[in-house]
PyMOL Python script that loads the backbone (N, CA, C, O; Angstrom):
from pymol import cmd

cmd.read_pdbstr("""\
ATOM      1  N   UNK A   1     -13.823   1.974   6.154  1.00  0.00           N
ATOM      2  CA  UNK A   1     -14.306   0.902   5.307  1.00  0.00           C
ATOM      3  C   UNK A   1     -13.742   1.118   3.897  1.00  0.00           C
ATOM      4  O   UNK A   1     -13.767   2.235   3.380  1.00  0.00           O
ATOM      5  N   UNK A   2     -13.244   0.065   3.292  1.00  0.00           N
ATOM      6  CA  UNK A   2     -12.677   0.136   1.951  1.00  0.00           C
ATOM      7  C   UNK A   2     -13.794   0.032   0.917  1.00  0.00           C
ATOM      8  O   UNK A   2     -14.704  -0.787   1.049  1.00  0.00           O
ATOM      9  N   UNK A   3     -13.710   0.880  -0.121  1.00  0.00           N
ATOM     10  CA  UNK A   3     -14.746   0.811  -1.150  1.00  0.00           C
ATOM     11  C   UNK A   3     -14.465  -0.337  -2.123  1.00  0.00           C
ATOM     12  O   UNK A   3     -13.384  -0.926  -2.121  1.00  0.00           O
ATOM     13  N   UNK A   4     -15.466  -0.637  -2.952  1.00  0.00           N
ATOM     14  CA  UNK A   4     -15.386  -1.797  -3.843  1.00  0.00           C
ATOM     15  C   UNK A   4     -14.238  -1.677  -4.844  1.00  0.00           C
ATOM     16  O   UNK A   4     -13.574  -2.674  -5.127  1.00  0.00           O
ATOM     17  N   UNK A   5     -13.991  -0.497  -5.380  1.00  0.00           N
ATOM     18  CA  UNK A   5     -12.925  -0.323  -6.364  1.00  0.00           C
ATOM     19  C   UNK A   5     -11.559  -0.587  -5.726  1.00  0.00           C
ATOM     20  O   UNK A   5     -10.699  -1.211  -6.348  1.00  0.00           O
ATOM     21  N   UNK A   6     -11.354  -0.122  -4.501  1.00  0.00           N
ATOM     22  CA  UNK A   6     -10.104  -0.380  -3.789  1.00  0.00           C
ATOM     23  C   UNK A   6      -9.889  -1.880  -3.625  1.00  0.00           C
ATOM     24  O   UNK A   6      -8.802  -2.390  -3.899  1.00  0.00           O
ATOM     25  N   UNK A   7     -10.919  -2.580  -3.180  1.00  0.00           N
ATOM     26  CA  UNK A   7     -10.815  -4.025  -2.986  1.00  0.00           C
ATOM     27  C   UNK A   7     -10.568  -4.740  -4.308  1.00  0.00           C
ATOM     28  O   UNK A   7      -9.837  -5.730  -4.348  1.00  0.00           O
ATOM     29  N   UNK A   8     -11.169  -4.250  -5.391  1.00  0.00           N
ATOM     30  CA  UNK A   8     -10.924  -4.839  -6.706  1.00  0.00           C
ATOM     31  C   UNK A   8      -9.466  -4.629  -7.123  1.00  0.00           C
ATOM     32  O   UNK A   8      -8.830  -5.546  -7.641  1.00  0.00           O
ATOM     33  N   UNK A   9      -8.941  -3.430  -6.898  1.00  0.00           N
ATOM     34  CA  UNK A   9      -7.555  -3.140  -7.268  1.00  0.00           C
ATOM     35  C   UNK A   9      -6.593  -4.066  -6.524  1.00  0.00           C
ATOM     36  O   UNK A   9      -5.685  -4.631  -7.133  1.00  0.00           O
ATOM     37  N   UNK A  10      -6.781  -4.223  -5.218  1.00  0.00           N
ATOM     38  CA  UNK A  10      -5.816  -5.045  -4.478  1.00  0.00           C
ATOM     39  C   UNK A  10      -6.004  -6.539  -4.731  1.00  0.00           C
ATOM     40  O   UNK A  10      -5.157  -7.342  -4.341  1.00  0.00           O
ATOM     41  N   UNK A  11      -7.104  -6.920  -5.380  1.00  0.00           N
ATOM     42  CA  UNK A  11      -7.277  -8.327  -5.734  1.00  0.00           C
ATOM     43  C   UNK A  11      -6.522  -8.693  -7.010  1.00  0.00           C
ATOM     44  O   UNK A  11      -6.413  -9.872  -7.348  1.00  0.00           O
ATOM     45  N   UNK A  12      -6.000  -7.691  -7.721  1.00  0.00           N
ATOM     46  CA  UNK A  12      -5.175  -7.902  -8.913  1.00  0.00           C
ATOM     47  C   UNK A  12      -3.732  -7.533  -8.576  1.00  0.00           C
ATOM     48  O   UNK A  12      -3.484  -6.736  -7.670  1.00  0.00           O
ATOM     49  N   UNK A  13      -2.789  -8.113  -9.305  1.00  0.00           N
ATOM     50  CA  UNK A  13      -1.388  -7.802  -9.026  1.00  0.00           C
ATOM     51  C   UNK A  13      -1.048  -6.388  -9.468  1.00  0.00           C
ATOM     52  O   UNK A  13      -1.517  -5.907 -10.499  1.00  0.00           O
ATOM     53  N   UNK A  14      -0.235  -5.748  -8.678  1.00  0.00           N
ATOM     54  CA  UNK A  14       0.251  -4.403  -8.949  1.00  0.00           C
ATOM     55  C   UNK A  14       1.244  -4.037  -7.868  1.00  0.00           C
ATOM     56  O   UNK A  14       1.439  -4.774  -6.902  1.00  0.00           O
ATOM     57  N   UNK A  15       1.859  -2.899  -8.045  1.00  0.00           N
ATOM     58  CA  UNK A  15       2.884  -2.475  -7.097  1.00  0.00           C
ATOM     59  C   UNK A  15       2.270  -1.593  -6.006  1.00  0.00           C
ATOM     60  O   UNK A  15       1.321  -0.849  -6.250  1.00  0.00           O
ATOM     61  N   UNK A  16       2.828  -1.693  -4.809  1.00  0.00           N
ATOM     62  CA  UNK A  16       2.442  -0.864  -3.668  1.00  0.00           C
ATOM     63  C   UNK A  16       3.689  -0.118  -3.217  1.00  0.00           C
ATOM     64  O   UNK A  16       4.718  -0.740  -2.954  1.00  0.00           O
ATOM     65  N   UNK A  17       3.614   1.204  -3.123  1.00  0.00           N
ATOM     66  CA  UNK A  17       4.713   1.995  -2.576  1.00  0.00           C
ATOM     67  C   UNK A  17       4.335   2.407  -1.160  1.00  0.00           C
ATOM     68  O   UNK A  17       3.229   2.890  -0.920  1.00  0.00           O
ATOM     69  N   UNK A  18       5.255   2.214  -0.229  1.00  0.00           N
ATOM     70  CA  UNK A  18       5.050   2.561   1.178  1.00  0.00           C
ATOM     71  C   UNK A  18       6.039   3.668   1.509  1.00  0.00           C
ATOM     72  O   UNK A  18       7.247   3.503   1.337  1.00  0.00           O
ATOM     73  N   UNK A  19       5.524   4.799   1.985  1.00  0.00           N
ATOM     74  CA  UNK A  19       6.370   5.941   2.322  1.00  0.00           C
ATOM     75  C   UNK A  19       6.260   6.190   3.820  1.00  0.00           C
ATOM     76  O   UNK A  19       5.163   6.316   4.364  1.00  0.00           O
ATOM     77  N   UNK A  20       7.417   6.257   4.478  1.00  0.00           N
ATOM     78  CA  UNK A  20       7.436   6.531   5.919  1.00  0.00           C
ATOM     79  C   UNK A  20       8.275   7.770   6.175  1.00  0.00           C
ATOM     80  O   UNK A  20       9.103   8.158   5.352  1.00  0.00           O
ATOM     81  N   UNK A  21       8.051   8.379   7.318  1.00  0.00           N
ATOM     82  CA  UNK A  21       8.764   9.607   7.628  1.00  0.00           C
ATOM     83  C   UNK A  21       9.121   9.749   9.086  1.00  0.00           C
ATOM     84  O   UNK A  21       8.841  10.790   9.679  1.00  0.00           O
ATOM     85  N   UNK A  22       9.719   8.761   9.679  1.00  0.00           N
ATOM     86  CA  UNK A  22      10.084   8.849  11.086  1.00  0.00           C
ATOM     87  C   UNK A  22      11.413   9.526  11.312  1.00  0.00           C
ATOM     88  O   UNK A  22      11.650  10.096  12.377  1.00  0.00           O
ATOM     89  N   UNK A  23      12.281   9.471  10.321  1.00  0.00           N
ATOM     90  CA  UNK A  23      13.600  10.063  10.446  1.00  0.00           C
ATOM     91  C   UNK A  23      13.657  11.424   9.782  1.00  0.00           C
ATOM     92  O   UNK A  23      12.630  12.078   9.599  1.00  0.00           O
ATOM     93  N   UNK A  24      14.870  11.852   9.418  1.00  0.00           N
ATOM     94  CA  UNK A  24      15.030  13.165   8.808  1.00  0.00           C
ATOM     95  C   UNK A  24      14.565  13.189   7.355  1.00  0.00           C
ATOM     96  O   UNK A  24      14.093  14.221   6.877  1.00  0.00           O
ATOM     97  N   UNK A  25      14.691  12.074   6.651  1.00  0.00           N
ATOM     98  CA  UNK A  25      14.265  11.990   5.253  1.00  0.00           C
ATOM     99  C   UNK A  25      13.197  10.915   5.113  1.00  0.00           C
ATOM    100  O   UNK A  25      13.209   9.933   5.856  1.00  0.00           O
ATOM    101  N   UNK A  26      12.266  11.087   4.161  1.00  0.00           N
ATOM    102  CA  UNK A  26      11.290  10.020   3.928  1.00  0.00           C
ATOM    103  C   UNK A  26      11.973   8.806   3.307  1.00  0.00           C
ATOM    104  O   UNK A  26      12.980   8.929   2.610  1.00  0.00           O
ATOM    105  N   UNK A  27      11.406   7.638   3.572  1.00  0.00           N
ATOM    106  CA  UNK A  27      11.874   6.395   2.974  1.00  0.00           C
ATOM    107  C   UNK A  27      10.743   5.800   2.157  1.00  0.00           C
ATOM    108  O   UNK A  27       9.579   5.871   2.551  1.00  0.00           O
ATOM    109  N   UNK A  28      11.086   5.214   1.016  1.00  0.00           N
ATOM    110  CA  UNK A  28      10.101   4.570   0.147  1.00  0.00           C
ATOM    111  C   UNK A  28      10.557   3.141  -0.124  1.00  0.00           C
ATOM    112  O   UNK A  28      11.705   2.908  -0.502  1.00  0.00           O
ATOM    113  N   UNK A  29       9.649   2.188   0.073  1.00  0.00           N
ATOM    114  CA  UNK A  29       9.894   0.797  -0.278  1.00  0.00           C
ATOM    115  C   UNK A  29       8.685   0.298  -1.069  1.00  0.00           C
ATOM    116  O   UNK A  29       7.620   0.915  -1.042  1.00  0.00           O
ATOM    117  N   UNK A  30       8.853  -0.799  -1.757  1.00  0.00           N
ATOM    118  CA  UNK A  30       7.778  -1.345  -2.587  1.00  0.00           C
ATOM    119  C   UNK A  30       7.485  -2.784  -2.225  1.00  0.00           C
ATOM    120  O   UNK A  30       8.355  -3.522  -1.762  1.00  0.00           O
ATOM    121  N   UNK A  31       6.242  -3.166  -2.447  1.00  0.00           N
ATOM    122  CA  UNK A  31       5.811  -4.549  -2.319  1.00  0.00           C
ATOM    123  C   UNK A  31       4.751  -4.785  -3.388  1.00  0.00           C
ATOM    124  O   UNK A  31       4.562  -3.947  -4.269  1.00  0.00           O
ATOM    125  N   UNK A  32       4.069  -5.905  -3.318  1.00  0.00           N
ATOM    126  CA  UNK A  32       3.049  -6.267  -4.310  1.00  0.00           C
ATOM    127  C   UNK A  32       1.671  -6.338  -3.673  1.00  0.00           C
ATOM    128  O   UNK A  32       1.538  -6.647  -2.489  1.00  0.00           O
ATOM    129  N   UNK A  33       0.646  -6.050  -4.467  1.00  0.00           N
ATOM    130  CA  UNK A  33      -0.738  -6.127  -3.990  1.00  0.00           C
ATOM    131  C   UNK A  33      -1.050  -7.496  -3.383  1.00  0.00           C
ATOM    132  O   UNK A  33      -1.789  -7.587  -2.403  1.00  0.00           O
ATOM    133  N   UNK A  34      -0.495  -8.548  -3.958  1.00  0.00           N
ATOM    134  CA  UNK A  34      -0.821  -9.895  -3.488  1.00  0.00           C
ATOM    135  C   UNK A  34      -0.345 -10.154  -2.059  1.00  0.00           C
ATOM    136  O   UNK A  34      -0.779 -11.123  -1.436  1.00  0.00           O
ATOM    137  N   UNK A  35       0.534  -9.312  -1.532  1.00  0.00           N
ATOM    138  CA  UNK A  35       0.993  -9.478  -0.151  1.00  0.00           C
ATOM    139  C   UNK A  35       0.087  -8.765   0.856  1.00  0.00           C
ATOM    140  O   UNK A  35       0.234  -8.969   2.061  1.00  0.00           O
ATOM    141  N   UNK A  36      -0.845  -7.935   0.384  1.00  0.00           N
ATOM    142  CA  UNK A  36      -1.729  -7.197   1.287  1.00  0.00           C
ATOM    143  C   UNK A  36      -2.859  -8.099   1.779  1.00  0.00           C
ATOM    144  O   UNK A  36      -3.351  -8.961   1.051  1.00  0.00           O
ATOM    145  N   UNK A  37      -3.255  -7.882   3.022  1.00  0.00           N
ATOM    146  CA  UNK A  37      -4.383  -8.605   3.599  1.00  0.00           C
ATOM    147  C   UNK A  37      -5.344  -7.607   4.220  1.00  0.00           C
ATOM    148  O   UNK A  37      -4.938  -6.757   5.013  1.00  0.00           O
ATOM    149  N   UNK A  38      -6.622  -7.708   3.861  1.00  0.00           N
ATOM    150  CA  UNK A  38      -7.648  -6.872   4.475  1.00  0.00           C
ATOM    151  C   UNK A  38      -8.106  -7.582   5.740  1.00  0.00           C
ATOM    152  O   UNK A  38      -8.514  -8.742   5.701  1.00  0.00           O
ATOM    153  N   UNK A  39      -8.034  -6.870   6.862  1.00  0.00           N
ATOM    154  CA  UNK A  39      -8.444  -7.410   8.156  1.00  0.00           C
ATOM    155  C   UNK A  39      -9.598  -6.570   8.676  1.00  0.00           C
ATOM    156  O   UNK A  39      -9.416  -5.409   9.041  1.00  0.00           O
ATOM    157  N   UNK A  40     -10.768  -7.153   8.707  1.00  0.00           N
ATOM    158  CA  UNK A  40     -11.936  -6.401   9.151  1.00  0.00           C
ATOM    159  C   UNK A  40     -12.367  -5.408   8.084  1.00  0.00           C
ATOM    160  O   UNK A  40     -12.131  -5.614   6.894  1.00  0.00           O
ATOM    161  N   UNK A  41     -13.002  -4.324   8.527  1.00  0.00           N
ATOM    162  CA  UNK A  41     -13.547  -3.344   7.587  1.00  0.00           C
ATOM    163  C   UNK A  41     -12.612  -2.174   7.322  1.00  0.00           C
ATOM    164  O   UNK A  41     -12.800  -1.451   6.343  1.00  0.00           O
ATOM    165  N   UNK A  42     -11.608  -1.973   8.172  1.00  0.00           N
ATOM    166  CA  UNK A  42     -10.809  -0.760   8.010  1.00  0.00           C
ATOM    167  C   UNK A  42      -9.325  -0.952   8.318  1.00  0.00           C
ATOM    168  O   UNK A  42      -8.632   0.007   8.658  1.00  0.00           O
ATOM    169  N   UNK A  43      -8.840  -2.174   8.202  1.00  0.00           N
ATOM    170  CA  UNK A  43      -7.434  -2.414   8.503  1.00  0.00           C
ATOM    171  C   UNK A  43      -6.785  -3.164   7.348  1.00  0.00           C
ATOM    172  O   UNK A  43      -7.326  -4.143   6.834  1.00  0.00           O
ATOM    173  N   UNK A  44      -5.619  -2.683   6.956  1.00  0.00           N
ATOM    174  CA  UNK A  44      -4.850  -3.298   5.890  1.00  0.00           C
ATOM    175  C   UNK A  44      -3.533  -3.773   6.482  1.00  0.00           C
ATOM    176  O   UNK A  44      -2.776  -2.974   7.033  1.00  0.00           O
ATOM    177  N   UNK A  45      -3.254  -5.068   6.373  1.00  0.00           N
ATOM    178  CA  UNK A  45      -2.011  -5.632   6.895  1.00  0.00           C
ATOM    179  C   UNK A  45      -1.010  -5.745   5.754  1.00  0.00           C
ATOM    180  O   UNK A  45      -1.318  -6.276   4.687  1.00  0.00           O
ATOM    181  N   UNK A  46       0.200  -5.235   5.999  1.00  0.00           N
ATOM    182  CA  UNK A  46       1.243  -5.223   4.982  1.00  0.00           C
ATOM    183  C   UNK A  46       2.503  -5.827   5.578  1.00  0.00           C
ATOM    184  O   UNK A  46       3.150  -5.192   6.411  1.00  0.00           O
ATOM    185  N   UNK A  47       2.867  -7.040   5.173  1.00  0.00           N
ATOM    186  CA  UNK A  47       4.112  -7.599   5.687  1.00  0.00           C
ATOM    187  C   UNK A  47       5.286  -6.759   5.192  1.00  0.00           C
ATOM    188  O   UNK A  47       5.351  -6.401   4.016  1.00  0.00           O
ATOM    189  N   UNK A  48       6.191  -6.455   6.077  1.00  0.00           N
ATOM    190  CA  UNK A  48       7.306  -5.566   5.740  1.00  0.00           C
ATOM    191  C   UNK A  48       8.644  -6.215   6.082  1.00  0.00           C
ATOM    192  O   UNK A  48       9.566  -5.541   6.543  1.00  0.00           O
ATOM    193  N   UNK A  49       8.746  -7.515   5.858  1.00  0.00           N
ATOM    194  CA  UNK A  49       9.986  -8.232   6.168  1.00  0.00           C
ATOM    195  C   UNK A  49      11.140  -7.660   5.370  1.00  0.00           C
ATOM    196  O   UNK A  49      11.055  -7.505   4.152  1.00  0.00           O
ATOM    197  N   UNK A  50      12.204  -7.353   6.059  1.00  0.00           N
ATOM    198  CA  UNK A  50      13.390  -6.817   5.403  1.00  0.00           C
ATOM    199  C   UNK A  50      13.351  -5.329   5.121  1.00  0.00           C
ATOM    200  O   UNK A  50      14.335  -4.767   4.640  1.00  0.00           O
ATOM    201  N   UNK A  51      12.238  -4.683   5.408  1.00  0.00           N
ATOM    202  CA  UNK A  51      12.110  -3.243   5.153  1.00  0.00           C
ATOM    203  C   UNK A  51      12.576  -2.483   6.396  1.00  0.00           C
ATOM    204  O   UNK A  51      11.768  -1.903   7.121  1.00  0.00           O
ATOM    205  N   UNK A  52      13.871  -2.496   6.626  1.00  0.00           N
ATOM    206  CA  UNK A  52      14.440  -1.970   7.866  1.00  0.00           C
ATOM    207  C   UNK A  52      14.209  -0.476   8.055  1.00  0.00           C
ATOM    208  O   UNK A  52      13.956  -0.023   9.172  1.00  0.00           O
ATOM    209  N   UNK A  53      14.294   0.289   6.977  1.00  0.00           N
ATOM    210  CA  UNK A  53      14.077   1.737   7.104  1.00  0.00           C
ATOM    211  C   UNK A  53      12.647   2.036   7.546  1.00  0.00           C
ATOM    212  O   UNK A  53      12.420   2.915   8.377  1.00  0.00           O
ATOM    213  N   UNK A  54      11.682   1.297   6.987  1.00  0.00           N
ATOM    214  CA  UNK A  54      10.275   1.497   7.360  1.00  0.00           C
ATOM    215  C   UNK A  54      10.067   1.102   8.818  1.00  0.00           C
ATOM    216  O   UNK A  54       9.388   1.810   9.561  1.00  0.00           O
ATOM    217  N   UNK A  55      10.645  -0.022   9.230  1.00  0.00           N
ATOM    218  CA  UNK A  55      10.497  -0.481  10.612  1.00  0.00           C
ATOM    219  C   UNK A  55      11.020   0.565  11.594  1.00  0.00           C
ATOM    220  O   UNK A  55      10.362   0.861  12.591  1.00  0.00           O
ATOM    221  N   UNK A  56      12.190   1.122  11.321  1.00  0.00           N
ATOM    222  CA  UNK A  56      12.763   2.140  12.207  1.00  0.00           C
ATOM    223  C   UNK A  56      11.893   3.389  12.235  1.00  0.00           C
ATOM    224  O   UNK A  56      11.658   3.966  13.298  1.00  0.00           O
ATOM    225  N   UNK A  57      11.416   3.806  11.064  1.00  0.00           N
ATOM    226  CA  UNK A  57      10.568   5.001  11.009  1.00  0.00           C
ATOM    227  C   UNK A  57       9.264   4.805  11.766  1.00  0.00           C
ATOM    228  O   UNK A  57       8.823   5.705  12.481  1.00  0.00           O
ATOM    229  N   UNK A  58       8.638   3.632  11.617  1.00  0.00           N
ATOM    230  CA  UNK A  58       7.347   3.372  12.259  1.00  0.00           C
ATOM    231  C   UNK A  58       7.472   3.348  13.775  1.00  0.00           C
ATOM    232  O   UNK A  58       6.518   3.663  14.486  1.00  0.00           O
ATOM    233  N   UNK A  59       8.640   2.976  14.268  1.00  0.00           N
ATOM    234  CA  UNK A  59       8.858   3.020  15.715  1.00  0.00           C
ATOM    235  C   UNK A  59       8.821   4.459  16.232  1.00  0.00           C
ATOM    236  O   UNK A  59       8.474   4.684  17.392  1.00  0.00           O
ATOM    237  N   UNK A  60       9.174   5.437  15.390  1.00  0.00           N
ATOM    238  CA  UNK A  60       9.139   6.854  15.766  1.00  0.00           C
ATOM    239  C   UNK A  60       7.830   7.535  15.385  1.00  0.00           C
ATOM    240  O   UNK A  60       7.348   8.414  16.099  1.00  0.00           O
ATOM    241  N   UNK A  61       7.262   7.127  14.260  1.00  0.00           N
ATOM    242  CA  UNK A  61       6.049   7.740  13.733  1.00  0.00           C
ATOM    243  C   UNK A  61       5.286   6.658  12.984  1.00  0.00           C
ATOM    244  O   UNK A  61       5.724   6.231  11.916  1.00  0.00           O
ATOM    245  N   UNK A  62       4.162   6.208  13.514  1.00  0.00           N
ATOM    246  CA  UNK A  62       3.459   5.062  12.941  1.00  0.00           C
ATOM    247  C   UNK A  62       2.576   5.398  11.744  1.00  0.00           C
ATOM    248  O   UNK A  62       1.808   4.550  11.289  1.00  0.00           O
ATOM    249  N   UNK A  63       2.672   6.610  11.232  1.00  0.00           N
ATOM    250  CA  UNK A  63       1.892   6.986  10.054  1.00  0.00           C
ATOM    251  C   UNK A  63       2.707   6.724   8.791  1.00  0.00           C
ATOM    252  O   UNK A  63       3.874   7.107   8.705  1.00  0.00           O
ATOM    253  N   UNK A  64       2.089   6.073   7.821  1.00  0.00           N
ATOM    254  CA  UNK A  64       2.714   5.846   6.523  1.00  0.00           C
ATOM    255  C   UNK A  64       1.730   6.276   5.436  1.00  0.00           C
ATOM    256  O   UNK A  64       0.528   6.385   5.675  1.00  0.00           O
ATOM    257  N   UNK A  65       2.257   6.513   4.257  1.00  0.00           N
ATOM    258  CA  UNK A  65       1.415   6.796   3.094  1.00  0.00           C
ATOM    259  C   UNK A  65       1.645   5.687   2.082  1.00  0.00           C
ATOM    260  O   UNK A  65       2.752   5.165   1.951  1.00  0.00           O
ATOM    261  N   UNK A  66       0.578   5.334   1.368  1.00  0.00           N
ATOM    262  CA  UNK A  66       0.649   4.272   0.371  1.00  0.00           C
ATOM    263  C   UNK A  66       0.159   4.782  -0.968  1.00  0.00           C
ATOM    264  O   UNK A  66      -0.733   5.627  -1.041  1.00  0.00           O
ATOM    265  N   UNK A  67       0.753   4.260  -2.021  1.00  0.00           N
ATOM    266  CA  UNK A  67       0.139   4.328  -3.340  1.00  0.00           C
ATOM    267  C   UNK A  67       0.087   2.901  -3.840  1.00  0.00           C
ATOM    268  O   UNK A  67       1.000   2.112  -3.595  1.00  0.00           O
ATOM    269  N   UNK A  68      -0.977   2.577  -4.537  1.00  0.00           N
ATOM    270  CA  UNK A  68      -1.106   1.236  -5.099  1.00  0.00           C
ATOM    271  C   UNK A  68      -2.022   1.293  -6.295  1.00  0.00           C
ATOM    272  O   UNK A  68      -2.829   2.212  -6.438  1.00  0.00           O
ATOM    273  N   UNK A  69      -1.891   0.307  -7.148  1.00  0.00           N
ATOM    274  CA  UNK A  69      -2.732   0.287  -8.333  1.00  0.00           C
ATOM    275  C   UNK A  69      -2.605  -1.023  -9.074  1.00  0.00           C
ATOM    276  O   UNK A  69      -1.802  -1.888  -8.724  1.00  0.00           O
ATOM    277  N   UNK A  70      -3.413  -1.145 -10.100  1.00  0.00           N
ATOM    278  CA  UNK A  70      -3.360  -2.287 -11.000  1.00  0.00           C
ATOM    279  C   UNK A  70      -3.834  -1.837 -12.368  1.00  0.00           C
ATOM    280  O   UNK A  70      -4.846  -1.146 -12.487  1.00  0.00           O
ATOM    281  N   UNK A  71      -3.111  -2.223 -13.387  1.00  0.00           N
ATOM    282  CA  UNK A  71      -3.528  -1.878 -14.745  1.00  0.00           C
ATOM    283  C   UNK A  71      -4.626  -2.805 -15.237  1.00  0.00           C
ATOM    284  O   UNK A  71      -5.153  -2.598 -16.330  1.00  0.00           O
ATOM    285  N   UNK A  72      -4.984  -3.817 -14.467  1.00  0.00           N
ATOM    286  CA  UNK A  72      -6.005  -4.790 -14.853  1.00  0.00           C
ATOM    287  C   UNK A  72      -7.412  -4.380 -14.431  1.00  0.00           C
ATOM    288  O   UNK A  72      -8.369  -5.106 -14.701  1.00  0.00           O
ATOM    289  N   UNK A  73      -7.556  -3.226 -13.773  1.00  0.00           N
ATOM    290  CA  UNK A  73      -8.855  -2.772 -13.267  1.00  0.00           C
ATOM    291  C   UNK A  73      -9.279  -1.530 -14.042  1.00  0.00           C
ATOM    292  O   UNK A  73      -8.470  -0.635 -14.286  1.00  0.00           O
ATOM    293  N   UNK A  74     -10.550  -1.481 -14.427  1.00  0.00           N
ATOM    294  CA  UNK A  74     -11.067  -0.347 -15.178  1.00  0.00           C
ATOM    295  C   UNK A  74     -11.013   0.920 -14.330  1.00  0.00           C
ATOM    296  O   UNK A  74     -11.546   0.959 -13.221  1.00  0.00           O
ATOM    297  N   UNK A  75     -10.365   1.955 -14.863  1.00  0.00           N
ATOM    298  CA  UNK A  75     -10.321   3.260 -14.218  1.00  0.00           C
ATOM    299  C   UNK A  75     -11.448   4.138 -14.726  1.00  0.00           C
ATOM    300  O   UNK A  75     -12.416   3.638 -15.299  1.00  0.00           O
ATOM    301  N   UNK A  76     -11.330   5.446 -14.523  1.00  0.00           N
ATOM    302  CA  UNK A  76     -12.377   6.365 -14.964  1.00  0.00           C
ATOM    303  C   UNK A  76     -12.518   6.417 -16.479  1.00  0.00           C
ATOM    304  O   UNK A  76     -13.632   6.469 -16.999  1.00  0.00           O
ATOM    305  N   UNK A  77     -11.392   6.402 -17.189  1.00  0.00           N
ATOM    306  CA  UNK A  77     -11.437   6.551 -18.633  1.00  0.00           C
ATOM    307  C   UNK A  77     -10.863   5.368 -19.401  1.00  0.00           C
ATOM    308  O   UNK A  77     -11.209   5.158 -20.564  1.00  0.00           O
ATOM    309  N   UNK A  78     -10.009   4.611 -18.776  1.00  0.00           N
ATOM    310  CA  UNK A  78      -9.369   3.478 -19.446  1.00  0.00           C
ATOM    311  C   UNK A  78      -8.938   2.469 -18.399  1.00  0.00           C
ATOM    312  O   UNK A  78      -9.187   2.640 -17.206  1.00  0.00           O
ATOM    313  N   UNK A  79      -8.291   1.420 -18.865  1.00  0.00           N
ATOM    314  CA  UNK A  79      -7.802   0.407 -17.936  1.00  0.00           C
ATOM    315  C   UNK A  79      -6.672   0.985 -17.078  1.00  0.00           C
ATOM    316  O   UNK A  79      -5.799   1.701 -17.569  1.00  0.00           O
ATOM    317  N   UNK A  80      -6.714   0.663 -15.817  1.00  0.00           N
ATOM    318  CA  UNK A  80      -5.736   1.130 -14.854  1.00  0.00           C
ATOM    319  C   UNK A  80      -6.415   1.967 -13.789  1.00  0.00           C
ATOM    320  O   UNK A  80      -7.035   2.989 -14.082  1.00  0.00           O
ATOM    321  N   UNK A  81      -6.290   1.520 -12.544  1.00  0.00           N
ATOM    322  CA  UNK A  81      -6.878   2.254 -11.421  1.00  0.00           C
ATOM    323  C   UNK A  81      -5.896   2.210 -10.266  1.00  0.00           C
ATOM    324  O   UNK A  81      -5.170   1.231 -10.089  1.00  0.00           O
ATOM    325  N   UNK A  82      -5.880   3.275  -9.484  1.00  0.00           N
ATOM    326  CA  UNK A  82      -4.974   3.309  -8.361  1.00  0.00           C
ATOM    327  C   UNK A  82      -5.471   4.206  -7.242  1.00  0.00           C
ATOM    328  O   UNK A  82      -6.427   4.968  -7.392  1.00  0.00           O
ATOM    329  N   UNK A  83      -4.792   4.086  -6.128  1.00  0.00           N
ATOM    330  CA  UNK A  83      -5.115   4.854  -4.931  1.00  0.00           C
ATOM    331  C   UNK A  83      -3.850   5.355  -4.304  1.00  0.00           C
ATOM    332  O   UNK A  83      -3.895   6.031  -3.276  1.00  0.00           O
TER     333      UNK A  83
END
""", "prot")
cmd.dss("prot")
cmd.show_as("cartoon", "prot")
cmd.util.cbc("prot")
cmd.orient("prot")
């Protein structure tokens, strides 16, 4: 289940980095928060059109790591929050 701060962050524009590791080296691609869709309580859908390296890696290893954030959301000490 996603917490309220996470949902607030993805409701504002910001960058999302997607890291995959199916091949010999990790691959990193970027997208925007506005392209993410929350499906149910624990699933995040991320369209990856044109992200060929990620697609190939996911076919070998379906685990990815994400970083995302928005400077428009209050963090612990100042504006800016991320995950």
